[in-house]
Backbone as JSON, one array per atom type, in Angstrom:
{
  "sequence": "MPDAYTHGHHESVLRTHRWRTAENSAAYLLPYLRPGVSILDVGSGPGTITADLAARVAPGRVVGMDASADVVAQAAADHVAANLSFEAGDAYALPHDDGEFDVVHAHQVLQHVARPVDMLRELGRVAGPDGLVAARDVDYAGVIWYPLIPALDEWRELYLATHRSVAGEPAAGRRLKAWAQEAGLADIRPTASLWLFENAADREWWGGAWADRVLHSAFADSARATGADDALLQRISDGWREWAAAEDGWLLMPHGEILARGASLG",
  "N": [[-53.98, 27.14, -19.06], [-52.02, 26.45, -21.97], [-51.88, 23.23, -23.62], [-49.0, 21.13, -23.26], [-46.46, 20.97, -25.78], [-45.36, 18.36, -27.64], [-43.12, 18.25, -29.41], [-41.81, 20.7, -29.25], [-39.95, 23.68, -30.23], [-37.55, 23.43, -31.57], [-34.95, 23.84, -34.04], [-34.88, 21.61, -35.75], [-37.49, 20.77, -35.7], [-39.0, 22.99, -36.65], [-37.91, 23.06, -39.16], [-39.21, 21.01, -40.56], [-41.84, 21.91, -40.32], [-41.87, 24.26, -41.84], [-41.89, 23.33, -44.41], [-44.46, 22.76, -45.05], [-47.34, 23.36, -47.0], [-50.34, 24.84, -48.37], [-51.07, 23.19, -50.47], [-49.77, 20.68, -50.03], [-50.69, 20.01, -47.54], [-53.31, 20.78, -46.99], [-55.07, 20.08, -49.0], [-57.62, 18.95, -49.16], [-59.29, 20.95, -48.29], [-59.11, 23.04, -50.11], [-60.95, 23.16, -52.37], [-63.14, 24.51, -51.32], [-62.55, 27.12, -50.96], [-62.45, 30.58, -51.83], [-62.0, 33.86, -53.29], [-62.38, 36.37, -50.82], [-63.32, 34.83, -48.71], [-63.17, 34.38, -45.19], [-60.71, 33.31, -42.82], [-59.69, 31.53, -39.96], [-56.75, 30.3, -38.81], [-55.82, 27.89, -36.81], [-53.24, 27.05, -34.6], [-51.05, 27.82, -36.17], [-48.27, 27.91, -36.41], [-45.15, 28.31, -38.09], [-46.39, 29.63, -40.19], [-46.55, 29.05, -42.92], [-48.58, 27.54, -44.26], [-50.73, 29.17, -43.57], [-50.13, 31.61, -44.87], [-50.28, 30.76, -47.53], [-53.01, 30.14, -47.67], [-54.05, 32.69, -47.25], [-53.27, 34.0, -49.59], [-54.86, 32.69, -51.42], [-57.49, 33.4, -50.75], [-57.61, 36.15, -50.73], [-59.27, 39.26, -51.14], [-60.03, 38.37, -48.6], [-60.13, 38.15, -45.04], [-57.53, 36.74, -43.1], [-56.41, 35.06, -40.27], [-53.74, 33.91, -38.43], [-53.21, 31.81, -35.7], [-51.41, 30.94, -32.79], [-50.17, 29.11, -29.96], [-47.68, 29.85, -29.04], [-46.02, 32.78, -28.41], [-43.54, 33.61, -29.38], [-43.23, 32.11, -31.73], [-45.39, 33.11, -33.17], [-44.56, 35.79, -33.5], [-42.34, 35.44, -35.18], [-43.54, 34.29, -37.43], [-45.18, 36.42, -38.26], [-43.24, 38.22, -39.04], [-42.1, 36.89, -41.17], [-44.11, 36.54, -43.06], [-45.95, 38.69, -44.82], [-48.84, 40.34, -45.63], [-51.63, 42.18, -46.91], [-54.09, 41.21, -46.08], [-53.55, 39.51, -44.0], [-52.85, 38.43, -40.7], [-51.31, 37.69, -37.49], [-51.69, 36.08, -34.32], [-51.25, 35.43, -30.82], [-52.74, 32.91, -28.83], [-55.29, 30.99, -27.07], [-56.6, 27.99, -27.99], [-58.71, 26.7, -26.8], [-60.25, 28.7, -25.88], [-61.06, 30.84, -27.82], [-60.35, 34.16, -28.89], [-62.58, 35.34, -30.28], [-65.67, 36.16, -31.93], [-68.84, 34.4, -32.01], [-69.35, 32.62, -34.97], [-67.6, 34.23, -36.45], [-65.75, 33.7, -38.46], [-65.55, 32.37, -41.79], [-64.24, 29.98, -42.29], [-62.63, 27.76, -40.11], [-59.58, 26.49, -39.44], [-57.45, 23.75, -38.68], [-54.39, 22.32, -38.55], [-52.62, 19.43, -37.82], [-53.03, 19.75, -35.07], [-54.99, 18.8, -33.2], [-54.03, 16.34, -32.35], [-52.24, 16.97, -30.38], [-53.46, 17.88, -28.08], [-55.09, 17.76, -24.87], [-57.83, 17.76, -24.69], [-59.44, 17.22, -27.2], [-62.08, 17.13, -28.15], [-63.4, 19.21, -26.81], [-61.94, 21.31, -27.91], [-62.66, 21.14, -30.61], [-65.36, 21.81, -30.4], [-65.07, 24.5, -29.74], [-63.82, 25.49, -32.03], [-65.94, 25.08, -33.78], [-67.8, 26.87, -32.72], [-66.71, 29.4, -33.37], [-66.71, 29.21, -36.1], [-69.42, 29.08, -36.55], [-72.91, 28.29, -37.37], [-73.1, 28.14, -40.14], [-70.53, 28.14, -40.98], [-67.33, 26.61, -41.76], [-65.56, 23.94, -40.41], [-62.33, 22.7, -40.52], [-60.1, 20.08, -40.23], [-57.02, 18.35, -39.92], [-55.03, 15.56, -39.21], [-52.14, 13.59, -38.53], [-51.63, 10.0, -38.29], [-49.77, 8.47, -36.23], [-49.47, 5.84, -35.38], [-49.96, 4.41, -37.61], [-47.89, 4.77, -39.41], [-45.74, 3.67, -41.99], [-42.81, 2.06, -43.32], [-39.88, 1.4, -45.34], [-36.52, 0.44, -45.91], [-36.88, -2.28, -43.48], [-35.95, -1.28, -40.72], [-34.72, -2.01, -37.59], [-34.3, -0.03, -35.59], [-36.13, 1.94, -36.22], [-38.54, 0.77, -35.59], [-38.22, 0.84, -32.85], [-38.21, 3.6, -32.59], [-40.91, 4.3, -33.28], [-42.37, 3.03, -31.22], [-41.3, 4.35, -28.99], [-41.96, 6.99, -29.67], [-44.81, 7.01, -29.67], [-45.33, 6.43, -26.95], [-44.0, 8.55, -25.67], [-45.23, 10.87, -26.7], [-47.86, 10.5, -25.74], [-47.33, 10.7, -23.04], [-46.83, 13.36, -22.69], [-48.89, 15.1, -23.85], [-52.03, 14.57, -25.38], [-52.96, 12.57, -28.33], [-51.24, 10.53, -30.39], [-52.13, 8.89, -32.45], [-54.14, 10.26, -33.84], [-55.41, 10.69, -36.3], [-57.21, 8.6, -37.06], [-59.24, 9.03, -35.29], [-60.59, 11.4, -35.73], [-63.16, 11.65, -36.93], [-64.83, 10.47, -34.98], [-64.32, 12.19, -32.81], [-65.33, 14.59, -33.85], [-68.03, 13.96, -34.09], [-68.68, 13.58, -31.37], [-68.27, 16.15, -30.5], [-70.46, 17.42, -31.47], [-70.56, 18.52, -33.98], [-71.84, 19.08, -37.31], [-72.88, 17.59, -40.47], [-70.58, 16.06, -41.14], [-67.73, 15.31, -42.91], [-65.54, 12.94, -43.59], [-62.23, 12.43, -44.82], [-59.19, 11.12, -46.26], [-55.63, 11.31, -46.55], [-52.16, 11.33, -47.58], [-48.69, 11.7, -46.67], [-45.85, 11.06, -48.55], [-42.56, 10.09, -48.46], [-39.89, 9.5, -50.41], [-37.92, 9.96, -52.4], [-34.42, 10.83, -52.91], [-33.85, 13.42, -51.95], [-36.06, 14.0, -50.33], [-35.81, 11.96, -48.43], [-33.36, 12.58, -47.23], [-33.98, 15.04, -46.1], [-36.28, 14.55, -44.37], [-35.45, 12.28, -42.87], [-33.05, 13.31, -41.84], [-33.99, 15.45, -40.31], [-35.44, 14.12, -38.29], [-33.4, 12.57, -37.21], [-31.92, 14.53, -35.94], [-33.92, 15.66, -34.29], [-34.57, 13.64, -32.45], [-32.46, 13.66, -30.76], [-32.03, 16.29, -29.85], [-34.26, 17.96, -29.43], [-37.3, 19.19, -27.75], [-38.8, 16.89, -27.72], [-36.82, 14.92, -27.35], [-36.0, 15.51, -24.73], [-38.38, 14.93, -23.35], [-38.61, 12.22, -23.97], [-36.43, 11.16, -22.61], [-37.33, 11.66, -20.06], [-39.31, 9.79, -19.85], [-37.91, 7.51, -19.61], [-36.14, 6.74, -21.62], [-32.8, 6.11, -22.62], [-29.59, 7.63, -23.43], [-28.26, 5.96, -25.18], [-30.3, 4.55, -26.51], [-31.6, 6.7, -27.81], [-29.54, 7.59, -29.48], [-29.22, 5.34, -31.07], [-31.68, 5.28, -32.4], [-31.49, 7.73, -33.78], [-29.32, 7.15, -35.47], [-30.57, 5.14, -36.91], [-32.49, 6.58, -38.37], [-30.8, 8.01, -40.07], [-29.67, 5.89, -41.45], [-31.92, 4.94, -42.8], [-32.44, 7.2, -44.41], [-30.29, 7.12, -46.13], [-30.72, 4.9, -47.65], [-31.25, 3.64, -50.84], [-33.58, 2.44, -51.63], [-35.34, 3.47, -49.86], [-38.4, 4.38, -48.24], [-41.25, 6.0, -47.01], [-44.38, 6.33, -45.49], [-46.91, 8.45, -44.33], [-49.97, 8.36, -42.94], [-52.97, 10.33, -42.96], [-55.85, 11.55, -41.28], [-58.78, 13.43, -42.08], [-61.23, 15.99, -41.63], [-64.15, 17.7, -42.69], [-66.58, 19.85, -41.51], [-69.72, 21.26, -40.49], [-72.61, 23.27, -39.54], [-74.46, 23.45, -41.55], [-75.41, 22.27, -44.82], [-72.71, 21.34, -46.95], [-73.06, 21.72, -49.62]],
  "CA": [[-52.63, 27.02, -19.63], [-52.04, 25.6, -23.14], [-51.27, 21.91, -23.49], [-47.59, 21.05, -23.64], [-46.24, 20.57, -27.17], [-44.39, 17.26, -27.59], [-41.92, 18.46, -30.22], [-41.13, 21.95, -28.99], [-39.7, 24.51, -31.4], [-36.16, 23.3, -32.02], [-34.77, 24.04, -35.48], [-35.21, 20.37, -36.45], [-38.95, 20.72, -35.78], [-39.45, 24.05, -37.56], [-37.44, 22.67, -40.49], [-40.28, 20.25, -41.2], [-43.06, 22.71, -40.37], [-41.78, 25.25, -42.92], [-42.12, 22.62, -45.67], [-45.88, 22.57, -45.25], [-48.05, 24.32, -47.82], [-51.75, 24.51, -48.54], [-51.2, 22.1, -51.43], [-49.38, 19.37, -49.5], [-51.22, 19.78, -46.2], [-54.72, 21.16, -46.85], [-55.71, 19.93, -50.32], [-59.03, 18.62, -48.98], [-60.01, 22.19, -48.01], [-58.96, 24.05, -51.15], [-62.12, 23.38, -53.24], [-64.15, 25.32, -50.64], [-62.04, 28.47, -50.79], [-62.63, 31.52, -52.93], [-61.69, 35.22, -52.83], [-63.31, 36.97, -49.89], [-63.57, 33.96, -47.57], [-62.36, 34.67, -44.01], [-60.16, 32.08, -42.26], [-58.87, 31.48, -38.75], [-55.87, 29.14, -38.89], [-55.46, 27.59, -35.43], [-51.99, 26.29, -34.58], [-50.47, 28.2, -37.46], [-46.83, 27.68, -36.43], [-44.36, 29.28, -38.85], [-47.25, 30.43, -41.05], [-46.47, 28.77, -44.36], [-49.92, 27.21, -44.74], [-51.56, 30.36, -43.38], [-49.84, 32.56, -45.95], [-50.85, 30.2, -48.76], [-54.46, 30.32, -47.61], [-54.33, 34.12, -47.42], [-53.12, 34.34, -51.01], [-55.97, 32.11, -52.17], [-58.79, 34.01, -50.46], [-57.52, 37.61, -50.75], [-58.96, 40.1, -49.97], [-60.62, 37.85, -47.38], [-59.3, 38.25, -43.84], [-56.95, 35.49, -42.6], [-55.7, 35.22, -39.01], [-53.03, 32.75, -37.93], [-53.13, 31.83, -34.25], [-50.59, 29.88, -32.21], [-50.0, 29.27, -28.51], [-46.35, 30.4, -28.75], [-45.86, 34.17, -28.84], [-42.31, 33.71, -30.16], [-43.52, 31.57, -33.06], [-46.27, 34.09, -33.81], [-43.77, 36.96, -33.91], [-41.52, 35.07, -36.33], [-44.43, 34.12, -38.58], [-45.6, 37.74, -38.71], [-42.1, 38.84, -39.73], [-41.79, 36.15, -42.39], [-45.23, 36.55, -44.01], [-46.62, 39.99, -44.75], [-49.84, 40.59, -46.67], [-52.63, 43.13, -46.43], [-55.24, 40.51, -45.49], [-53.02, 38.47, -43.12], [-52.3, 38.81, -39.4], [-51.03, 36.57, -36.59], [-51.95, 36.39, -32.92], [-51.09, 34.36, -29.83], [-54.01, 32.67, -28.17], [-55.66, 29.69, -26.52], [-57.62, 27.43, -28.87], [-59.87, 26.3, -26.0], [-61.03, 29.92, -25.59], [-60.65, 31.72, -28.9], [-60.79, 35.54, -28.65], [-63.35, 35.75, -31.46], [-67.11, 36.04, -31.77], [-69.54, 33.29, -32.65], [-69.55, 32.77, -36.4], [-66.82, 35.35, -36.98], [-64.98, 33.29, -39.64], [-66.17, 31.41, -42.7], [-63.5, 28.73, -42.15], [-61.68, 27.62, -39.02], [-58.7, 25.42, -39.92], [-56.44, 23.28, -37.72], [-53.55, 21.27, -39.14], [-51.72, 18.77, -36.86], [-53.24, 20.39, -33.77], [-55.8, 18.02, -32.28], [-53.23, 15.25, -31.78], [-51.38, 17.47, -29.3], [-54.22, 18.5, -26.99], [-55.69, 16.83, -23.93], [-59.29, 17.79, -24.82], [-59.73, 17.53, -28.6], [-63.52, 17.35, -28.37], [-63.68, 20.59, -26.38], [-61.35, 22.24, -28.88], [-63.5, 21.13, -31.81], [-66.55, 22.6, -30.11], [-64.7, 25.92, -29.81], [-63.64, 25.81, -33.45], [-67.27, 25.15, -34.35], [-68.44, 28.11, -32.26], [-66.19, 30.54, -34.12], [-67.16, 29.04, -37.48], [-70.85, 29.33, -36.61], [-73.71, 27.22, -37.97], [-72.89, 28.07, -41.59], [-69.11, 28.12, -41.26], [-66.71, 25.32, -42.04], [-64.43, 23.51, -39.6], [-61.46, 21.81, -41.28], [-59.01, 19.58, -39.39], [-56.23, 17.25, -40.49], [-54.02, 15.07, -38.28], [-51.46, 12.35, -38.86], [-51.85, 8.85, -37.43], [-48.42, 7.93, -36.08], [-49.51, 4.39, -35.22], [-50.09, 3.81, -38.93], [-46.75, 5.08, -40.28], [-45.03, 2.49, -42.49], [-41.55, 2.41, -43.99], [-38.97, 0.39, -45.86], [-36.28, -0.9, -45.37], [-37.37, -2.58, -42.14], [-34.82, -0.99, -39.83], [-35.19, -2.21, -36.21], [-34.28, 1.2, -34.8], [-37.34, 2.71, -36.48], [-39.57, 0.17, -34.74], [-38.0, 1.43, -31.52], [-38.65, 5.0, -32.66], [-42.37, 4.41, -33.22], [-42.8, 2.67, -29.87], [-40.91, 5.44, -28.1], [-42.71, 8.19, -30.01], [-46.19, 6.9, -29.19], [-45.33, 6.53, -25.49], [-43.57, 9.89, -25.25], [-46.3, 11.82, -27.05], [-48.98, 10.33, -24.8], [-46.92, 11.13, -21.72], [-46.8, 14.83, -22.67], [-50.28, 15.55, -24.04], [-52.66, 14.26, -26.64], [-53.07, 11.24, -28.9], [-50.5, 10.54, -31.65], [-52.91, 8.22, -33.49], [-55.34, 11.11, -33.9], [-56.08, 10.68, -37.6], [-58.33, 7.66, -37.09], [-60.22, 9.44, -34.3], [-61.18, 12.7, -36.01], [-64.6, 11.53, -37.16], [-65.48, 10.24, -33.69], [-64.23, 13.41, -32.02], [-66.25, 15.58, -34.42], [-69.39, 13.55, -33.71], [-68.86, 13.85, -29.95], [-68.31, 17.61, -30.33], [-71.74, 17.93, -31.94], [-70.48, 19.13, -35.31], [-72.81, 18.5, -38.24], [-72.46, 17.4, -41.86], [-69.18, 15.67, -41.02], [-67.24, 14.62, -44.11], [-64.16, 12.48, -43.39], [-61.4, 12.01, -45.93], [-57.84, 10.71, -45.85], [-54.56, 11.59, -47.51], [-50.89, 10.87, -47.04], [-47.39, 12.21, -47.08], [-44.93, 10.0, -48.94], [-41.16, 10.52, -48.6], [-39.21, 8.36, -51.02], [-36.76, 10.27, -53.22], [-33.22, 11.07, -52.11], [-33.94, 14.7, -51.27], [-37.05, 13.87, -49.25], [-35.27, 11.1, -47.38], [-32.32, 13.33, -46.52], [-34.64, 16.1, -45.32], [-37.12, 14.0, -43.3], [-34.63, 11.46, -41.99], [-32.1, 14.17, -41.14], [-34.7, 16.21, -39.29], [-35.73, 13.24, -37.16], [-32.13, 12.2, -36.58], [-31.6, 15.63, -35.03], [-34.99, 15.87, -33.32], [-34.57, 12.62, -31.4], [-31.34, 13.93, -29.86], [-31.83, 17.67, -29.4], [-35.48, 18.77, -29.29], [-38.12, 18.93, -26.57], [-39.15, 15.47, -27.75], [-35.72, 14.17, -26.74], [-36.08, 15.73, -23.28], [-39.53, 14.18, -22.83], [-38.31, 10.81, -24.1], [-35.56, 10.83, -21.48], [-38.15, 11.67, -18.84], [-40.11, 8.56, -19.82], [-37.02, 6.38, -19.37], [-35.2, 6.47, -22.72], [-31.44, 6.53, -22.32], [-28.91, 8.23, -24.57], [-27.91, 4.92, -26.13], [-31.48, 4.32, -27.35], [-31.82, 7.86, -28.68], [-28.5, 7.59, -30.51], [-29.53, 4.23, -31.98], [-32.78, 5.73, -33.25], [-30.95, 8.76, -34.67], [-28.54, 6.45, -36.49], [-31.51, 4.43, -37.76], [-33.05, 7.53, -39.32], [-29.79, 8.3, -41.1], [-29.57, 4.68, -42.29], [-33.07, 4.96, -43.71], [-32.28, 8.29, -45.38], [-29.24, 6.76, -47.08], [-31.12, 3.72, -48.41], [-31.79, 4.01, -52.14], [-34.95, 1.94, -51.72], [-36.08, 4.0, -48.72], [-39.8, 4.77, -48.54], [-42.0, 6.18, -45.76], [-45.73, 6.86, -45.71], [-47.58, 8.95, -43.13], [-51.4, 8.53, -43.23], [-53.66, 11.42, -42.28], [-57.29, 11.71, -41.32], [-59.25, 14.81, -42.32], [-62.67, 16.21, -41.55], [-64.84, 18.96, -42.94], [-67.85, 19.78, -40.8], [-70.38, 22.49, -40.11], [-74.01, 23.07, -39.19], [-75.31, 23.49, -42.73], [-74.88, 21.43, -45.89], [-71.59, 21.91, -47.7], [-73.56, 22.09, -50.94]],
  "C": [[-52.68, 26.1, -20.85], [-51.43, 24.24, -22.85], [-49.81, 21.98, -23.89], [-47.47, 20.51, -25.06], [-45.09, 19.58, -27.21], [-43.08, 17.61, -28.26], [-41.13, 19.7, -29.83], [-40.84, 22.69, -30.29], [-38.22, 24.55, -31.77], [-36.09, 23.46, -33.54], [-35.15, 22.8, -36.28], [-36.71, 20.19, -36.6], [-39.45, 21.75, -36.79], [-39.0, 23.78, -39.0], [-38.52, 21.9, -41.24], [-41.55, 21.07, -41.31], [-43.03, 23.7, -41.54], [-41.98, 24.63, -44.3], [-43.6, 22.59, -46.03], [-46.49, 23.72, -46.06], [-49.53, 23.96, -47.85], [-51.91, 23.31, -49.46], [-50.84, 20.75, -50.82], [-49.99, 19.05, -48.15], [-52.69, 20.15, -46.02], [-55.46, 21.03, -48.17], [-57.19, 19.65, -50.21], [-59.9, 19.86, -48.77], [-60.07, 23.12, -49.22], [-60.19, 24.23, -52.04], [-63.19, 24.29, -52.62], [-63.7, 26.77, -50.44], [-62.27, 29.3, -52.05], [-62.26, 32.91, -52.41], [-62.78, 35.77, -51.94], [-63.65, 36.12, -48.68], [-62.64, 34.36, -46.41], [-61.96, 33.36, -43.33], [-59.45, 32.37, -40.95], [-58.08, 30.19, -38.81], [-55.3, 28.89, -37.49], [-54.24, 26.67, -35.4], [-51.17, 26.55, -35.82], [-48.96, 28.04, -37.54], [-46.08, 28.73, -37.23], [-45.12, 30.01, -39.95], [-47.2, 30.12, -42.53], [-47.82, 28.4, -44.95], [-50.81, 28.44, -44.67], [-51.38, 31.35, -44.51], [-50.38, 32.06, -47.28], [-52.37, 30.39, -48.8], [-54.83, 31.78, -47.84], [-54.24, 34.54, -48.88], [-54.32, 33.83, -51.82], [-57.29, 32.85, -51.95], [-58.76, 35.54, -50.45], [-58.62, 38.2, -51.62], [-59.58, 39.61, -48.66], [-59.63, 37.86, -46.22], [-58.83, 36.86, -43.39], [-56.14, 35.81, -41.34], [-55.05, 33.89, -38.65], [-52.86, 32.86, -36.43], [-52.29, 30.66, -33.75], [-50.43, 30.16, -30.71], [-48.68, 29.93, -28.14], [-46.21, 31.81, -29.29], [-44.6, 34.34, -29.69], [-42.53, 33.21, -31.59], [-44.42, 32.53, -33.84], [-45.48, 35.29, -34.31], [-42.93, 36.64, -35.14], [-42.37, 34.9, -37.58], [-44.87, 35.47, -39.14], [-44.49, 38.46, -39.45], [-41.84, 38.19, -41.08], [-42.87, 36.29, -43.47], [-46.03, 37.83, -43.84], [-47.57, 40.12, -45.94], [-50.94, 41.45, -46.07], [-53.77, 42.44, -45.7], [-54.82, 39.49, -44.44], [-52.49, 39.07, -41.82], [-52.1, 37.56, -38.56], [-51.26, 37.03, -35.15], [-51.64, 35.18, -32.06], [-52.41, 34.17, -29.12], [-54.19, 31.23, -27.73], [-56.81, 29.12, -27.34], [-58.81, 26.85, -28.11], [-60.79, 27.49, -25.73], [-60.61, 30.98, -26.6], [-61.19, 33.14, -28.67], [-61.57, 36.1, -29.84], [-64.83, 35.44, -31.22], [-67.66, 34.78, -32.42], [-69.71, 33.59, -34.13], [-68.72, 33.85, -37.06], [-66.09, 34.99, -38.27], [-65.77, 32.3, -40.47], [-65.54, 30.02, -42.55], [-62.61, 28.8, -40.93], [-60.89, 26.34, -39.29], [-57.7, 25.04, -38.85], [-55.68, 22.12, -38.33], [-52.57, 20.75, -38.1], [-51.82, 19.41, -35.47], [-53.92, 19.44, -32.79], [-55.04, 16.85, -31.66], [-52.45, 15.69, -30.55], [-52.15, 18.0, -28.1], [-54.9, 17.43, -26.14], [-57.2, 16.7, -24.13], [-59.68, 18.15, -26.26], [-61.2, 17.79, -28.87], [-63.9, 18.77, -27.96], [-63.12, 21.59, -27.38], [-62.19, 22.29, -30.15], [-64.79, 21.9, -31.59], [-66.25, 24.1, -30.23], [-64.45, 26.35, -31.25], [-65.0, 25.97, -34.13], [-68.01, 26.41, -33.94], [-68.01, 29.29, -33.11], [-66.53, 30.44, -35.6], [-68.65, 29.34, -37.61], [-71.59, 28.24, -37.35], [-73.53, 27.08, -39.47], [-71.42, 28.06, -41.97], [-68.59, 26.71, -41.38], [-65.55, 25.09, -41.08], [-63.64, 22.49, -40.4], [-60.29, 21.39, -40.39], [-58.35, 18.39, -40.06], [-55.15, 16.87, -39.48], [-53.44, 13.76, -38.78], [-51.88, 11.26, -37.9], [-50.51, 8.12, -37.3], [-48.41, 6.42, -35.9], [-49.58, 3.68, -36.56], [-48.95, 4.11, -39.88], [-46.06, 3.78, -40.71], [-43.81, 2.92, -43.29], [-40.85, 1.17, -44.5], [-37.65, 1.1, -46.14], [-36.75, -1.04, -43.92], [-36.21, -2.5, -41.15], [-35.29, -1.1, -38.39], [-35.24, -0.94, -35.38], [-35.52, 2.05, -35.04], [-38.55, 2.09, -35.79], [-39.44, 0.72, -33.32], [-38.46, 2.88, -31.49], [-40.16, 5.1, -32.53], [-42.89, 4.07, -31.82], [-42.5, 3.8, -28.88], [-41.73, 6.69, -28.39], [-44.12, 8.13, -29.46], [-46.25, 7.07, -27.67], [-44.98, 7.93, -25.03], [-44.65, 10.92, -25.52], [-47.43, 11.72, -26.04], [-48.6, 10.77, -23.39], [-46.92, 12.65, -21.57], [-48.21, 15.39, -22.76], [-50.79, 15.02, -25.37], [-52.56, 12.81, -27.06], [-52.4, 11.21, -30.28], [-51.18, 9.77, -32.78], [-54.24, 8.96, -33.67], [-56.11, 10.95, -35.2], [-57.3, 9.8, -37.64], [-59.47, 8.07, -36.16], [-60.98, 10.71, -34.65], [-62.7, 12.64, -36.21], [-65.33, 11.36, -35.84], [-65.46, 11.49, -32.83], [-65.22, 14.46, -32.52], [-67.69, 15.24, -34.07], [-69.65, 13.88, -32.25], [-68.96, 15.35, -29.68], [-69.62, 18.22, -30.82], [-71.67, 18.65, -33.26], [-71.41, 18.4, -36.26], [-72.21, 18.39, -39.63], [-70.98, 17.04, -41.93], [-68.77, 14.86, -42.25], [-65.79, 14.21, -43.91], [-63.5, 12.13, -44.73], [-60.05, 11.59, -45.38], [-56.86, 11.06, -46.95], [-53.25, 11.17, -46.87], [-49.75, 11.78, -47.46], [-46.52, 11.01, -47.41], [-43.55, 10.61, -49.15], [-40.38, 9.35, -49.18], [-38.0, 8.73, -51.88], [-35.59, 10.71, -52.32], [-33.31, 12.37, -51.32], [-34.92, 14.64, -50.1], [-36.51, 13.04, -48.1], [-34.22, 11.84, -46.56], [-32.94, 14.37, -45.6], [-35.4, 15.52, -44.14], [-36.29, 13.17, -42.32], [-33.63, 12.29, -41.21], [-32.77, 14.97, -40.04], [-35.0, 15.35, -38.07], [-34.46, 12.77, -36.47], [-31.68, 13.27, -35.61], [-32.64, 15.77, -33.93], [-34.92, 14.89, -32.16], [-33.42, 12.82, -30.41], [-31.41, 15.29, -29.2], [-33.09, 18.46, -29.1], [-36.16, 18.51, -27.95], [-38.59, 17.48, -26.54], [-38.07, 14.63, -27.08], [-35.76, 14.31, -25.22], [-37.22, 14.92, -22.68], [-39.29, 12.68, -22.92], [-37.4, 10.34, -22.95], [-36.36, 10.77, -20.18], [-39.01, 10.42, -18.72], [-39.23, 7.33, -19.68], [-36.07, 6.05, -20.49], [-33.81, 6.93, -22.33], [-30.77, 7.04, -23.59], [-28.53, 7.19, -25.61], [-29.08, 4.62, -27.07], [-31.7, 5.48, -28.3], [-30.78, 7.92, -29.79], [-28.77, 6.48, -31.53], [-30.66, 4.62, -32.93], [-32.3, 6.79, -34.24], [-30.17, 8.12, -35.81], [-29.47, 5.69, -37.45], [-32.17, 5.34, -38.78], [-32.04, 7.86, -40.42], [-29.57, 7.09, -42.01], [-30.72, 4.64, -43.28], [-32.9, 6.03, -44.78], [-31.28, 7.93, -46.47], [-29.64, 5.59, -47.97], [-31.77, 4.12, -49.73], [-33.22, 3.53, -52.33], [-35.82, 2.44, -50.55], [-37.42, 4.59, -49.11], [-40.52, 4.89, -47.22], [-43.31, 6.88, -46.06], [-46.34, 7.24, -44.38], [-49.05, 9.2, -43.46], [-52.0, 9.64, -42.38], [-55.17, 11.25, -42.38], [-57.64, 13.17, -41.49], [-60.77, 14.85, -42.09], [-63.02, 17.61, -42.04], [-66.19, 18.85, -42.25], [-68.4, 21.18, -40.57], [-71.86, 22.21, -39.87], [-74.96, 23.11, -40.36], [-74.66, 22.67, -43.82], [-73.73, 22.14, -46.6], [-72.0, 22.29, -49.12], [-72.72, 21.54, -52.07]]
}
């Protein structure tokens, strides 16, 4: 059975997922892509990154895979291209042959699974000894913001505890290199990048999404199960809206990244 997903698929969650593109979420991978490269995008969600990758490598085959059949169906309806398809599947047991894809990509996936090392081994199997495994994950323990709103300190403490109570490790970014080494991947190349939300539009979008997510999504349900009461959740929601309204508001989300495979990247 797939690991539980902390955030679920509430509109407030998909609102942020649909913002993601190859440029803002997979820039470290782009120099290794060219027309004809085949890609398996694991944890493809609404498919925005997947579709961008497909456009870059066309006519190369691109498959987006997600654990949720409903999410897969919506992505397939939203993104149509001759070289692009979507499938539901289990990333611990991918329905693909050894070395079937030139690139196996996973964005914000390993933080949500109970066995990230096992999953990386499976990604490496499908990439094969000459294929490329690419993974990027945020490190929620390292998120920083301004103004220093007490409710956001409460949010981070609650988020870390809730995420860990459901499945996975929310401070995954700093662990990717170690996980890749333990998985036996070779030629591991770690990098780092960030998302920065600071202008009025970004603050309204990100802060508004979290203000809704903390009250209405699967995260809210899991937070209540760990002991959070409605007063705390409302206080955190209000804190996100306070941050979004602050003209000097600023939030940085650090990410770890790895590229790895069995042969030199060249």
